PDB file of N, CA, C and O in Angstrom:
ATOM      1  N   MET A   1     307.889 113.586 -23.400  1.00  0.00           N
ATOM      2  CA  MET A   1     307.672 114.837 -24.098  1.00  0.00           C
ATOM      3  C   MET A   1     306.547 114.703 -25.131  1.00  0.00           C
ATOM      4  O   MET A   1     305.697 115.587 -25.232  1.00  0.00           O
ATOM      5  N   ILE A   2     306.535 113.618 -25.889  1.00  0.00           N
ATOM      6  CA  ILE A   2     305.510 113.456 -26.927  1.00  0.00           C
ATOM      7  C   ILE A   2     304.114 113.341 -26.323  1.00  0.00           C
ATOM      8  O   ILE A   2     303.128 113.734 -26.946  1.00  0.00           O
ATOM      9  N   ARG A   3     304.036 112.806 -25.120  1.00  0.00           N
ATOM     10  CA  ARG A   3     302.732 112.666 -24.462  1.00  0.00           C
ATOM     11  C   ARG A   3     302.053 114.017 -24.282  1.00  0.00           C
ATOM     12  O   ARG A   3     300.853 114.141 -24.527  1.00  0.00           O
ATOM     13  N   SER A   4     302.811 115.039 -23.854  1.00  0.00           N
ATOM     14  CA  SER A   4     302.209 116.364 -23.658  1.00  0.00           C
ATOM     15  C   SER A   4     301.769 116.964 -24.989  1.00  0.00           C
ATOM     16  O   SER A   4     300.742 117.639 -25.050  1.00  0.00           O
ATOM     17  N   VAL A   5     302.530 116.726 -26.051  1.00  0.00           N
ATOM     18  CA  VAL A   5     302.141 117.218 -27.380  1.00  0.00           C
ATOM     19  C   VAL A   5     300.850 116.540 -27.823  1.00  0.00           C
ATOM     20  O   VAL A   5     299.934 117.205 -28.308  1.00  0.00           O
ATOM     21  N   LEU A   6     300.772 115.230 -27.661  1.00  0.00           N
ATOM     22  CA  LEU A   6     299.562 114.500 -28.054  1.00  0.00           C
ATOM     23  C   LEU A   6     298.359 114.921 -27.218  1.00  0.00           C
ATOM     24  O   LEU A   6     297.249 115.023 -27.740  1.00  0.00           O
ATOM     25  N   ASN A   7     298.569 115.167 -25.926  1.00  0.00           N
ATOM     26  CA  ASN A   7     297.475 115.654 -25.084  1.00  0.00           C
ATOM     27  C   ASN A   7     296.986 117.012 -25.559  1.00  0.00           C
ATOM     28  O   ASN A   7     295.780 117.250 -25.615  1.00  0.00           O
ATOM     29  N   ASP A   8     297.911 117.909 -25.903  1.00  0.00           N
ATOM     30  CA  ASP A   8     297.534 119.228 -26.411  1.00  0.00           C
ATOM     31  C   ASP A   8     296.757 119.113 -27.714  1.00  0.00           C
ATOM     32  O   ASP A   8     295.767 119.817 -27.918  1.00  0.00           O
ATOM     33  N   MET A   9     297.207 118.224 -28.594  1.00  0.00           N
ATOM     34  CA  MET A   9     296.501 118.036 -29.870  1.00  0.00           C
ATOM     35  C   MET A   9     295.087 117.509 -29.616  1.00  0.00           C
ATOM     36  O   MET A   9     294.137 117.958 -30.259  1.00  0.00           O
ATOM     37  N   TYR A  10     294.942 116.577 -28.700  1.00  0.00           N
ATOM     38  CA  TYR A  10     293.625 116.036 -28.361  1.00  0.00           C
ATOM     39  C   TYR A  10     292.709 117.135 -27.824  1.00  0.00           C
ATOM     40  O   TYR A  10     291.548 117.232 -28.222  1.00  0.00           O
ATOM     41  N   GLU A  11     293.233 117.952 -26.927  1.00  0.00           N
ATOM     42  CA  GLU A  11     292.443 119.057 -26.378  1.00  0.00           C
ATOM     43  C   GLU A  11     292.030 120.039 -27.461  1.00  0.00           C
ATOM     44  O   GLU A  11     290.897 120.521 -27.462  1.00  0.00           O
ATOM     45  N   MET A  12     292.941 120.339 -28.387  1.00  0.00           N
ATOM     46  CA  MET A  12     292.636 121.257 -29.481  1.00  0.00           C
ATOM     47  C   MET A  12     291.519 120.691 -30.359  1.00  0.00           C
ATOM     48  O   MET A  12     290.586 121.408 -30.720  1.00  0.00           O
ATOM     49  N   GLU A  13     291.617 119.415 -30.699  1.00  0.00           N
ATOM     50  CA  GLU A  13     290.592 118.813 -31.554  1.00  0.00           C
ATOM     51  C   GLU A  13     289.255 118.735 -30.831  1.00  0.00           C
ATOM     52  O   GLU A  13     288.210 118.935 -31.451  1.00  0.00           O
ATOM     53  N   THR A  14     289.265 118.450 -29.540  1.00  0.00           N
ATOM     54  CA  THR A  14     288.035 118.422 -28.746  1.00  0.00           C
ATOM     55  C   THR A  14     287.380 119.798 -28.736  1.00  0.00           C
ATOM     56  O   THR A  14     286.163 119.911 -28.884  1.00  0.00           O
ATOM     57  N   PHE A  15     288.182 120.837 -28.561  1.00  0.00           N
ATOM     58  CA  PHE A  15     287.664 122.204 -28.584  1.00  0.00           C
ATOM     59  C   PHE A  15     287.040 122.525 -29.943  1.00  0.00           C
ATOM     60  O   PHE A  15     285.934 123.060 -30.009  1.00  0.00           O
ATOM     61  N   LEU A  16     287.751 122.198 -31.026  1.00  0.00           N
ATOM     62  CA  LEU A  16     287.236 122.508 -32.362  1.00  0.00           C
ATOM     63  C   LEU A  16     285.910 121.816 -32.633  1.00  0.00           C
ATOM     64  O   LEU A  16     285.014 122.411 -33.232  1.00  0.00           O
ATOM     65  N   LYS A  17     285.775 120.584 -32.207  1.00  0.00           N
ATOM     66  CA  LYS A  17     284.540 119.828 -32.452  1.00  0.00           C
ATOM     67  C   LYS A  17     283.333 120.443 -31.759  1.00  0.00           C
ATOM     68  O   LYS A  17     282.197 120.211 -32.172  1.00  0.00           O
ATOM     69  N   LYS A  18     283.569 121.226 -30.707  1.00  0.00           N
ATOM     70  CA  LYS A  18     282.484 121.867 -29.971  1.00  0.00           C
ATOM     71  C   LYS A  18     282.094 123.214 -30.554  1.00  0.00           C
ATOM     72  O   LYS A  18     281.081 123.782 -30.145  1.00  0.00           O
ATOM     73  N   THR A  19     282.870 123.745 -31.501  1.00  0.00           N
ATOM     74  CA  THR A  19     282.599 125.073 -32.037  1.00  0.00           C
ATOM     75  C   THR A  19     281.661 125.004 -33.229  1.00  0.00           C
ATOM     76  O   THR A  19     281.743 124.092 -34.052  1.00  0.00           O
ATOM     77  N   ASP A  20     280.779 125.971 -33.308  1.00  0.00           N
ATOM     78  CA  ASP A  20     279.866 126.069 -34.442  1.00  0.00           C
ATOM     79  C   ASP A  20     280.267 127.193 -35.384  1.00  0.00           C
ATOM     80  O   ASP A  20     279.877 127.185 -36.552  1.00  0.00           O
ATOM     81  N   ASP A  21     281.039 128.159 -34.898  1.00  0.00           N
ATOM     82  CA  ASP A  21     281.309 129.357 -35.669  1.00  0.00           C
ATOM     83  C   ASP A  21     282.678 129.372 -36.347  1.00  0.00           C
ATOM     84  O   ASP A  21     283.104 130.411 -36.851  1.00  0.00           O
ATOM     85  N   ILE A  22     283.368 128.236 -36.365  1.00  0.00           N
ATOM     86  CA  ILE A  22     284.673 128.150 -37.003  1.00  0.00           C
ATOM     87  C   ILE A  22     284.659 127.016 -38.021  1.00  0.00           C
ATOM     88  O   ILE A  22     284.274 125.892 -37.700  1.00  0.00           O
ATOM     89  N   ASN A  23     285.075 127.309 -39.237  1.00  0.00           N
ATOM     90  CA  ASN A  23     285.302 126.250 -40.217  1.00  0.00           C
ATOM     91  C   ASN A  23     286.746 125.800 -40.066  1.00  0.00           C
ATOM     92  O   ASN A  23     287.668 126.594 -40.253  1.00  0.00           O
ATOM     93  N   TRP A  24     286.946 124.551 -39.733  1.00  0.00           N
ATOM     94  CA  TRP A  24     288.287 124.048 -39.455  1.00  0.00           C
ATOM     95  C   TRP A  24     288.511 122.727 -40.191  1.00  0.00           C
ATOM     96  O   TRP A  24     287.568 122.032 -40.569  1.00  0.00           O
ATOM     97  N   THR A  25     289.767 122.414 -40.377  1.00  0.00           N
ATOM     98  CA  THR A  25     290.206 121.120 -40.877  1.00  0.00           C
ATOM     99  C   THR A  25     291.489 120.756 -40.141  1.00  0.00           C
ATOM    100  O   THR A  25     292.424 121.555 -40.087  1.00  0.00           O
ATOM    101  N   VAL A  26     291.535 119.565 -39.579  1.00  0.00           N
ATOM    102  CA  VAL A  26     292.749 119.072 -38.943  1.00  0.00           C
ATOM    103  C   VAL A  26     293.464 118.205 -39.975  1.00  0.00           C
ATOM    104  O   VAL A  26     292.921 117.198 -40.429  1.00  0.00           O
ATOM    105  N   VAL A  27     294.671 118.594 -40.340  1.00  0.00           N
ATOM    106  CA  VAL A  27     295.474 117.841 -41.308  1.00  0.00           C
ATOM    107  C   VAL A  27     296.465 116.998 -40.520  1.00  0.00           C
ATOM    108  O   VAL A  27     297.232 117.514 -39.707  1.00  0.00           O
ATOM    109  N   ARG A  28     296.437 115.686 -40.776  1.00  0.00           N
ATOM    110  CA  ARG A  28     297.265 114.741 -40.019  1.00  0.00           C
ATOM    111  C   ARG A  28     298.268 114.040 -40.926  1.00  0.00           C
ATOM    112  O   ARG A  28     298.004 112.940 -41.410  1.00  0.00           O
ATOM    113  N   PRO A  29     299.402 114.661 -41.157  1.00  0.00           N
ATOM    114  CA  PRO A  29     300.442 113.976 -41.919  1.00  0.00           C
ATOM    115  C   PRO A  29     301.171 112.993 -41.011  1.00  0.00           C
ATOM    116  O   PRO A  29     301.140 113.138 -39.789  1.00  0.00           O
ATOM    117  N   PRO A  30     301.827 111.993 -41.598  1.00  0.00           N
ATOM    118  CA  PRO A  30     302.696 111.145 -40.779  1.00  0.00           C
ATOM    119  C   PRO A  30     303.974 111.932 -40.477  1.00  0.00           C
ATOM    120  O   PRO A  30     303.916 113.159 -40.394  1.00  0.00           O
ATOM    121  N   GLY A  31     305.087 111.293 -40.316  1.00  0.00           N
ATOM    122  CA  GLY A  31     306.340 112.011 -40.096  1.00  0.00           C
ATOM    123  C   GLY A  31     306.624 112.979 -41.229  1.00  0.00           C
ATOM    124  O   GLY A  31     306.264 112.727 -42.379  1.00  0.00           O
ATOM    125  N   LEU A  32     307.268 114.079 -40.901  1.00  0.00           N
ATOM    126  CA  LEU A  32     307.540 115.122 -41.886  1.00  0.00           C
ATOM    127  C   LEU A  32     308.999 115.085 -42.339  1.00  0.00           C
ATOM    128  O   LEU A  32     309.914 114.886 -41.540  1.00  0.00           O
ATOM    129  N   LYS A  33     309.187 115.283 -43.648  1.00  0.00           N
ATOM    130  CA  LYS A  33     310.533 115.424 -44.217  1.00  0.00           C
ATOM    131  C   LYS A  33     310.735 116.888 -44.565  1.00  0.00           C
ATOM    132  O   LYS A  33     309.811 117.545 -45.045  1.00  0.00           O
ATOM    133  N   ASN A  34     311.919 117.400 -44.332  1.00  0.00           N
ATOM    134  CA  ASN A  34     312.236 118.786 -44.678  1.00  0.00           C
ATOM    135  C   ASN A  34     312.559 118.875 -46.165  1.00  0.00           C
ATOM    136  O   ASN A  34     313.715 119.040 -46.555  1.00  0.00           O
ATOM    137  N   GLU A  35     311.526 118.765 -46.981  1.00  0.00           N
ATOM    138  CA  GLU A  35     311.681 118.823 -48.430  1.00  0.00           C
ATOM    139  C   GLU A  35     310.606 119.724 -49.015  1.00  0.00           C
ATOM    140  O   GLU A  35     309.545 119.902 -48.417  1.00  0.00           O
ATOM    141  N   PRO A  36     310.879 120.295 -50.186  1.00  0.00           N
ATOM    142  CA  PRO A  36     309.892 121.169 -50.833  1.00  0.00           C
ATOM    143  C   PRO A  36     308.733 120.363 -51.412  1.00  0.00           C
ATOM    144  O   PRO A  36     308.753 119.132 -51.447  1.00  0.00           O
ATOM    145  N   ALA A  37     307.742 121.091 -51.856  1.00  0.00           N
ATOM    146  CA  ALA A  37     306.574 120.464 -52.487  1.00  0.00           C
ATOM    147  C   ALA A  37     306.992 119.727 -53.747  1.00  0.00           C
ATOM    148  O   ALA A  37     307.933 120.112 -54.441  1.00  0.00           O
ATOM    149  N   THR A  38     306.263 118.655 -54.017  1.00  0.00           N
ATOM    150  CA  THR A  38     306.478 117.868 -55.228  1.00  0.00           C
ATOM    151  C   THR A  38     305.220 117.944 -56.076  1.00  0.00           C
ATOM    152  O   THR A  38     304.298 118.697 -55.763  1.00  0.00           O
ATOM    153  N   THR A  39     305.184 117.177 -57.130  1.00  0.00           N
ATOM    154  CA  THR A  39     303.973 117.082 -57.954  1.00  0.00           C
ATOM    155  C   THR A  39     303.276 115.753 -57.715  1.00  0.00           C
ATOM    156  O   THR A  39     302.366 115.383 -58.457  1.00  0.00           O
ATOM    157  N   LYS A  40     303.702 115.031 -56.678  1.00  0.00           N
ATOM    158  CA  LYS A  40     303.094 113.731 -56.368  1.00  0.00           C
ATOM    159  C   LYS A  40     301.635 113.893 -55.970  1.00  0.00           C
ATOM    160  O   LYS A  40     301.242 114.906 -55.392  1.00  0.00           O
ATOM    161  N   GLU A  41     300.844 112.883 -56.285  1.00  0.00           N
ATOM    162  CA  GLU A  41     299.436 112.872 -55.902  1.00  0.00           C
ATOM    163  C   GLU A  41     299.327 112.774 -54.382  1.00  0.00           C
ATOM    164  O   GLU A  41     300.042 111.994 -53.751  1.00  0.00           O
ATOM    165  N   VAL A  42     298.430 113.568 -53.800  1.00  0.00           N
ATOM    166  CA  VAL A  42     298.178 113.519 -52.362  1.00  0.00           C
ATOM    167  C   VAL A  42     296.994 112.584 -52.131  1.00  0.00           C
ATOM    168  O   VAL A  42     295.904 112.802 -52.659  1.00  0.00           O
ATOM    169  N   LEU A  43     297.225 111.538 -51.332  1.00  0.00           N
ATOM    170  CA  LEU A  43     296.162 110.611 -50.956  1.00  0.00           C
ATOM    171  C   LEU A  43     295.616 111.038 -49.605  1.00  0.00           C
ATOM    172  O   LEU A  43     296.376 111.452 -48.730  1.00  0.00           O
ATOM    173  N   THR A  44     294.311 110.940 -49.428  1.00  0.00           N
ATOM    174  CA  THR A  44     293.675 111.385 -48.192  1.00  0.00           C
ATOM    175  C   THR A  44     292.766 110.289 -47.647  1.00  0.00           C
ATOM    176  O   THR A  44     292.325 109.397 -48.371  1.00  0.00           O
ATOM    177  N   HIS A  45     292.504 110.388 -46.351  1.00  0.00           N
ATOM    178  CA  HIS A  45     291.577 109.460 -45.696  1.00  0.00           C
ATOM    179  C   HIS A  45     291.136 110.102 -44.389  1.00  0.00           C
ATOM    180  O   HIS A  45     291.963 110.609 -43.631  1.00  0.00           O
ATOM    181  N   GLU A  46     289.847 110.081 -44.127  1.00  0.00           N
ATOM    182  CA  GLU A  46     289.373 110.629 -42.858  1.00  0.00           C
ATOM    183  C   GLU A  46     289.868 109.732 -41.725  1.00  0.00           C
ATOM    184  O   GLU A  46     289.621 108.526 -41.720  1.00  0.00           O
ATOM    185  N   GLY A  47     290.559 110.329 -40.781  1.00  0.00           N
ATOM    186  CA  GLY A  47     291.104 109.556 -39.662  1.00  0.00           C
ATOM    187  C   GLY A  47     292.543 109.925 -39.388  1.00  0.00           C
ATOM    188  O   GLY A  47     292.972 111.055 -39.622  1.00  0.00           O
ATOM    189  N   TYR A  48     293.286 108.940 -38.883  1.00  0.00           N
ATOM    190  CA  TYR A  48     294.649 109.213 -38.416  1.00  0.00           C
ATOM    191  C   TYR A  48     295.739 108.759 -39.366  1.00  0.00           C
ATOM    192  O   TYR A  48     296.893 109.156 -39.199  1.00  0.00           O
ATOM    193  N   PHE A  49     295.415 107.935 -40.363  1.00  0.00           N
ATOM    194  CA  PHE A  49     296.397 107.535 -41.361  1.00  0.00           C
ATOM    195  C   PHE A  49     295.678 107.108 -42.629  1.00  0.00           C
ATOM    196  O   PHE A  49     294.484 106.808 -42.608  1.00  0.00           O
ATOM    197  N   VAL A  50     296.414 107.082 -43.736  1.00  0.00           N
ATOM    198  CA  VAL A  50     295.872 106.625 -45.016  1.00  0.00           C
ATOM    199  C   VAL A  50     296.192 105.132 -45.126  1.00  0.00           C
ATOM    200  O   VAL A  50     297.363 104.758 -45.187  1.00  0.00           O
ATOM    201  N   PRO A  51     295.162 104.271 -45.150  1.00  0.00           N
ATOM    202  CA  PRO A  51     295.414 102.829 -45.167  1.00  0.00           C
ATOM    203  C   PRO A  51     295.642 102.268 -46.565  1.00  0.00           C
ATOM    204  O   PRO A  51     295.139 102.796 -47.557  1.00  0.00           O
ATOM    205  N   ASP A  52     296.422 101.174 -46.619  1.00  0.00           N
ATOM    206  CA  ASP A  52     296.542 100.416 -47.859  1.00  0.00           C
ATOM    207  C   ASP A  52     295.401  99.399 -47.896  1.00  0.00           C
ATOM    208  O   ASP A  52     294.515  99.441 -47.042  1.00  0.00           O
ATOM    209  N   SER A  53     295.409  98.508 -48.849  1.00  0.00           N
ATOM    210  CA  SER A  53     294.313  97.545 -48.994  1.00  0.00           C
ATOM    211  C   SER A  53     294.221  96.576 -47.812  1.00  0.00           C
ATOM    212  O   SER A  53     293.184  95.944 -47.609  1.00  0.00           O
ATOM    213  N   SER A  54     295.302  96.457 -47.032  1.00  0.00           N
ATOM    214  CA  SER A  54     295.295  95.583 -45.849  1.00  0.00           C
ATOM    215  C   SER A  54     294.926  96.337 -44.574  1.00  0.00           C
ATOM    216  O   SER A  54     294.816  95.734 -43.507  1.00  0.00           O
ATOM    217  N   GLY A  55     294.737  97.641 -44.680  1.00  0.00           N
ATOM    218  CA  GLY A  55     294.391  98.447 -43.518  1.00  0.00           C
ATOM    219  C   GLY A  55     295.585  99.023 -42.779  1.00  0.00           C
ATOM    220  O   GLY A  55     295.427  99.649 -41.731  1.00  0.00           O
ATOM    221  N   ASN A  56     296.780  98.815 -43.319  1.00  0.00           N
ATOM    222  CA  ASN A  56     298.001  99.357 -42.711  1.00  0.00           C
ATOM    223  C   ASN A  56     298.330 100.716 -43.308  1.00  0.00           C
ATOM    224  O   ASN A  56     297.956 100.997 -44.447  1.00  0.00           O
ATOM    225  N   PRO A  57     299.030 101.571 -42.549  1.00  0.00           N
ATOM    226  CA  PRO A  57     299.407 102.877 -43.102  1.00  0.00           C
ATOM    227  C   PRO A  57     300.235 102.725 -44.375  1.00  0.00           C
ATOM    228  O   PRO A  57     301.122 101.875 -44.451  1.00  0.00           O
ATOM    229  N   ILE A  58     299.940 103.556 -45.371  1.00  0.00           N
ATOM    230  CA  ILE A  58     300.655 103.496 -46.649  1.00  0.00           C
ATOM    231  C   ILE A  58     302.102 103.924 -46.495  1.00  0.00           C
ATOM    232  O   ILE A  58     302.997 103.281 -47.046  1.00  0.00           O
ATOM    233  N   GLY A  59     302.344 104.981 -45.768  1.00  0.00           N
ATOM    234  CA  GLY A  59     303.706 105.488 -45.645  1.00  0.00           C
ATOM    235  C   GLY A  59     303.921 106.114 -44.294  1.00  0.00           C
ATOM    236  O   GLY A  59     302.994 106.233 -43.492  1.00  0.00           O
ATOM    237  N   ASN A  60     305.171 106.520 -44.044  1.00  0.00           N
ATOM    238  CA  ASN A  60     305.448 107.098 -42.740  1.00  0.00           C
ATOM    239  C   ASN A  60     306.060 108.490 -42.787  1.00  0.00           C
ATOM    240  O   ASN A  60     306.335 109.079 -41.741  1.00  0.00           O
ATOM    241  N   THR A  61     306.279 109.026 -43.993  1.00  0.00           N
ATOM    242  CA  THR A  61     306.767 110.403 -44.093  1.00  0.00           C
ATOM    243  C   THR A  61     306.178 111.089 -45.320  1.00  0.00           C
ATOM    244  O   THR A  61     305.802 110.447 -46.301  1.00  0.00           O
ATOM    245  N   VAL A  62     306.113 112.403 -45.231  1.00  0.00           N
ATOM    246  CA  VAL A  62     305.656 113.235 -46.343  1.00  0.00           C
ATOM    247  C   VAL A  62     306.435 114.547 -46.281  1.00  0.00           C
ATOM    248  O   VAL A  62     306.778 115.023 -45.198  1.00  0.00           O
ATOM    249  N   ALA A  63     306.707 115.117 -47.431  1.00  0.00           N
ATOM    250  CA  ALA A  63     307.454 116.381 -47.487  1.00  0.00           C
ATOM    251  C   ALA A  63     306.618 117.521 -46.894  1.00  0.00           C
ATOM    252  O   ALA A  63     305.416 117.616 -47.141  1.00  0.00           O
ATOM    253  N   ARG A  64     307.264 118.369 -46.121  1.00  0.00           N
ATOM    254  CA  ARG A  64     306.569 119.528 -45.545  1.00  0.00           C
ATOM    255  C   ARG A  64     305.943 120.388 -46.641  1.00  0.00           C
ATOM    256  O   ARG A  64     304.856 120.937 -46.462  1.00  0.00           O
ATOM    257  N   GLY A  65     306.624 120.498 -47.759  1.00  0.00           N
ATOM    258  CA  GLY A  65     306.083 121.273 -48.874  1.00  0.00           C
ATOM    259  C   GLY A  65     304.795 120.685 -49.413  1.00  0.00           C
ATOM    260  O   GLY A  65     303.907 121.428 -49.830  1.00  0.00           O
ATOM    261  N   ASP A  66     304.674 119.357 -49.413  1.00  0.00           N
ATOM    262  CA  ASP A  66     303.441 118.718 -49.870  1.00  0.00           C
ATOM    263  C   ASP A  66     302.302 118.925 -48.880  1.00  0.00           C
ATOM    264  O   ASP A  66     301.145 119.060 -49.278  1.00  0.00           O
ATOM    265  N   VAL A  67     302.631 118.951 -47.590  1.00  0.00           N
ATOM    266  CA  VAL A  67     301.603 119.261 -46.588  1.00  0.00           C
ATOM    267  C   VAL A  67     301.098 120.683 -46.806  1.00  0.00           C
ATOM    268  O   VAL A  67     299.892 120.930 -46.773  1.00  0.00           O
ATOM    269  N   ALA A  68     302.014 121.608 -47.028  1.00  0.00           N
ATOM    270  CA  ALA A  68     301.618 122.998 -47.286  1.00  0.00           C
ATOM    271  C   ALA A  68     300.779 123.099 -48.553  1.00  0.00           C
ATOM    272  O   ALA A  68     299.776 123.813 -48.581  1.00  0.00           O
ATOM    273  N   ARG A  69     301.185 122.392 -49.595  1.00  0.00           N
ATOM    274  CA  ARG A  69     300.437 122.398 -50.862  1.00  0.00           C
ATOM    275  C   ARG A  69     299.013 121.895 -50.631  1.00  0.00           C
ATOM    276  O   ARG A  69     298.057 122.481 -51.139  1.00  0.00           O
ATOM    277  N   PHE A  70     298.868 120.813 -49.868  1.00  0.00           N
ATOM    278  CA  PHE A  70     297.538 120.285 -49.572  1.00  0.00           C
ATOM    279  C   PHE A  70     296.719 121.277 -48.762  1.00  0.00           C
ATOM    280  O   PHE A  70     295.543 121.499 -49.050  1.00  0.00           O
ATOM    281  N   MET A  71     297.339 121.875 -47.747  1.00  0.00           N
ATOM    282  CA  MET A  71     296.611 122.828 -46.907  1.00  0.00           C
ATOM    283  C   MET A  71     296.129 124.033 -47.719  1.00  0.00           C
ATOM    284  O   MET A  71     295.018 124.519 -47.508  1.00  0.00           O
ATOM    285  N   LEU A  72     296.948 124.506 -48.632  1.00  0.00           N
ATOM    286  CA  LEU A  72     296.518 125.614 -49.493  1.00  0.00           C
ATOM    287  C   LEU A  72     295.367 125.197 -50.402  1.00  0.00           C
ATOM    288  O   LEU A  72     294.502 126.016 -50.714  1.00  0.00           O
ATOM    289  N   SER A  73     295.343 123.947 -50.829  1.00  0.00           N
ATOM    290  CA  SER A  73     294.248 123.473 -51.690  1.00  0.00           C
ATOM    291  C   SER A  73     292.917 123.473 -50.940  1.00  0.00           C
ATOM    292  O   SER A  73     291.854 123.542 -51.558  1.00  0.00           O
ATOM    293  N   LEU A  74     292.974 123.396 -49.613  1.00  0.00           N
ATOM    294  CA  LEU A  74     291.742 123.396 -48.816  1.00  0.00           C
ATOM    295  C   LEU A  74     291.020 124.729 -48.867  1.00  0.00           C
ATOM    296  O   LEU A  74     289.824 124.793 -48.583  1.00  0.00           O
ATOM    297  N   LEU A  75     291.722 125.791 -49.225  1.00  0.00           N
ATOM    298  CA  LEU A  75     291.089 127.106 -49.296  1.00  0.00           C
ATOM    299  C   LEU A  75     290.020 127.165 -50.379  1.00  0.00           C
ATOM    300  O   LEU A  75     289.102 127.981 -50.302  1.00  0.00           O
ATOM    301  N   ASP A  76     290.135 126.308 -51.385  1.00  0.00           N
ATOM    302  CA  ASP A  76     289.170 126.287 -52.495  1.00  0.00           C
ATOM    303  C   ASP A  76     288.243 125.087 -52.428  1.00  0.00           C
ATOM    304  O   ASP A  76     287.610 124.751 -53.429  1.00  0.00           O
ATOM    305  N   SER A  77     288.143 124.432 -51.280  1.00  0.00           N
ATOM    306  CA  SER A  77     287.365 123.208 -51.183  1.00  0.00           C
ATOM    307  C   SER A  77     286.626 123.134 -49.850  1.00  0.00           C
ATOM    308  O   SER A  77     287.125 123.602 -48.826  1.00  0.00           O
ATOM    309  N   ASN A  78     285.451 122.551 -49.871  1.00  0.00           N
ATOM    310  CA  ASN A  78     284.687 122.314 -48.646  1.00  0.00           C
ATOM    311  C   ASN A  78     284.723 120.845 -48.236  1.00  0.00           C
ATOM    312  O   ASN A  78     284.022 120.445 -47.307  1.00  0.00           O
ATOM    313  N   THR A  79     285.519 120.052 -48.908  1.00  0.00           N
ATOM    314  CA  THR A  79     285.530 118.605 -48.711  1.00  0.00           C
ATOM    315  C   THR A  79     285.851 118.206 -47.275  1.00  0.00           C
ATOM    316  O   THR A  79     285.236 117.280 -46.746  1.00  0.00           O
ATOM    317  N   TRP A  80     286.791 118.876 -46.641  1.00  0.00           N
ATOM    318  CA  TRP A  80     287.271 118.442 -45.332  1.00  0.00           C
ATOM    319  C   TRP A  80     286.899 119.402 -44.208  1.00  0.00           C
ATOM    320  O   TRP A  80     287.546 119.385 -43.160  1.00  0.00           O
ATOM    321  N   ILE A  81     285.887 120.231 -44.387  1.00  0.00           N
ATOM    322  CA  ILE A  81     285.488 121.156 -43.325  1.00  0.00           C
ATOM    323  C   ILE A  81     284.917 120.371 -42.150  1.00  0.00           C
ATOM    324  O   ILE A  81     284.066 119.495 -42.308  1.00  0.00           O
ATOM    325  N   LYS A  82     285.414 120.717 -40.969  1.00  0.00           N
ATOM    326  CA  LYS A  82     285.013 120.097 -39.691  1.00  0.00           C
ATOM    327  C   LYS A  82     285.343 118.598 -39.654  1.00  0.00           C
ATOM    328  O   LYS A  82     284.589 117.789 -39.112  1.00  0.00           O
ATOM    329  N   LYS A  83     286.499 118.255 -40.250  1.00  0.00           N
ATOM    330  CA  LYS A  83     286.947 116.859 -40.259  1.00  0.00           C
ATOM    331  C   LYS A  83     288.454 116.803 -40.032  1.00  0.00           C
ATOM    332  O   LYS A  83     289.165 117.791 -40.213  1.00  0.00           O
ATOM    333  N   GLY A  84     288.915 115.636 -39.634  1.00  0.00           N
ATOM    334  CA  GLY A  84     290.342 115.359 -39.551  1.00  0.00           C
ATOM    335  C   GLY A  84     290.723 114.487 -40.719  1.00  0.00           C
ATOM    336  O   GLY A  84     290.079 113.469 -40.975  1.00  0.00           O
ATOM    337  N   VAL A  85     291.767 114.876 -41.437  1.00  0.00           N
ATOM    338  CA  VAL A  85     292.157 114.152 -42.638  1.00  0.00           C
ATOM    339  C   VAL A  85     293.634 113.773 -42.570  1.00  0.00           C
ATOM    340  O   VAL A  85     294.504 114.609 -42.325  1.00  0.00           O
ATOM    341  N   ALA A  86     293.884 112.486 -42.796  1.00  0.00           N
ATOM    342  CA  ALA A  86     295.256 112.000 -42.892  1.00  0.00           C
ATOM    343  C   ALA A  86     295.691 112.157 -44.347  1.00  0.00           C
ATOM    344  O   ALA A  86     294.889 111.990 -45.265  1.00  0.00           O
ATOM    345  N   ILE A  87     296.972 112.482 -44.546  1.00  0.00           N
ATOM    346  CA  ILE A  87     297.479 112.616 -45.910  1.00  0.00           C
ATOM    347  C   ILE A  87     298.798 111.890 -46.070  1.00  0.00           C
ATOM    348  O   ILE A  87     299.528 111.666 -45.104  1.00  0.00           O
ATOM    349  N   ILE A  88     299.088 111.529 -47.302  1.00  0.00           N
ATOM    350  CA  ILE A  88     300.367 110.936 -47.707  1.00  0.00           C
ATOM    351  C   ILE A  88     300.501 111.179 -49.196  1.00  0.00           C
ATOM    352  O   ILE A  88     299.493 111.343 -49.883  1.00  0.00           O
ATOM    353  N   THR A  89     301.702 111.205 -49.702  1.00  0.00           N
ATOM    354  CA  THR A  89     301.885 111.330 -51.153  1.00  0.00           C
ATOM    355  C   THR A  89     302.201 109.959 -51.733  1.00  0.00           C
ATOM    356  O   THR A  89     302.756 109.082 -51.072  1.00  0.00           O
ATOM    357  N   GLN A  90     301.825 109.818 -52.990  1.00  0.00           N
ATOM    358  CA  GLN A  90     302.038 108.535 -53.676  1.00  0.00           C
ATOM    359  C   GLN A  90     303.187 108.639 -54.624  1.00  0.00           C
ATOM    360  O   GLN A  90     303.524 107.664 -55.296  1.00  0.00           O
TER     361      GLN A  90
END
C-alpha cells in the first residue's frame, strides 16, 4: 500500500518541477502525531529529512499542528518556493 502512495508523491513532485506558472513548496514531515501546534522551534532542511551532525535524521515524528503552523508561515516567505523541505521540531 505504501508503495502506491510513494509513487503518487513522486509523480506529483515530478509534475510540479516541470511547471513554471505555479509557486509550490513540498513540505516533508516525518511521521505525524495527532497533536496541536506547539511553540517549539521548527528546524528545516532541503531534502527528505533534517539531519543531525552525523547526518542521521533528527527525529521521527512531528505534531500535525506544527506542520500546519509551518505551512502557514510559508505564506509570508519566499524561502522555500519551488523546493522540497523536510521539517522537525526541536
